[in-house]
Structures are given as C-alpha cells and as structure tokens.
Phi, psi and omega in degrees: 000130181244123177244125181126190182274152179203164175240152175244123177236112184053249182254021183243140172255122184244106180289143176284166178302141179070018171281155180252132177243123178251121179249120177273106192278357178249018179238142175280133178263325179232147180295137177084351181274163178271161179287145174282126178269131177267001176300139177093349176265126179248151175304130182099342177299145176245151181211156172282138180223096186066234180266004181239191179232156178218156180238137178286123177251344176200142176219094178249165180305118177084000185212121177245122182248127182241151174239127181286151182242000000 
C-alpha cells in the first residue's frame, strides 16, 4: 500500500520523498512467491528501495511501515 505522491515511469512506480509504504508481510502478493519476512528490520533501519531509499518507521506483526527519503 502506497500513501503519498508518486510518479509512474513506464513500468515503475516511483514514490516521492516522505511517502509511506505499508507492506503486509503475512500476505502473498504474487502467486507462487514466498512471504516477505520483516524479521531483522528495526525501527530506524534504512534500506535501498528501487532507485530510492526508505526508513523503517514501524515493524509490527504482519506489517512493515516505511517512509521514503
């Protein structure tokens, strides 16, 4: 789930700075794929996300919330 502004370029969705991305880690997004584990992500951790960066702002059971930078 993406909350905030974003751009679409060809087949890519590019969130703007300070957009919120909510990842439901106990749901399958594509058939046949494995679940994303949120284990190991701590509040404040930063990660590359496509061509941008994001920071973990919450990690609860089944829900990982990121803020784009």
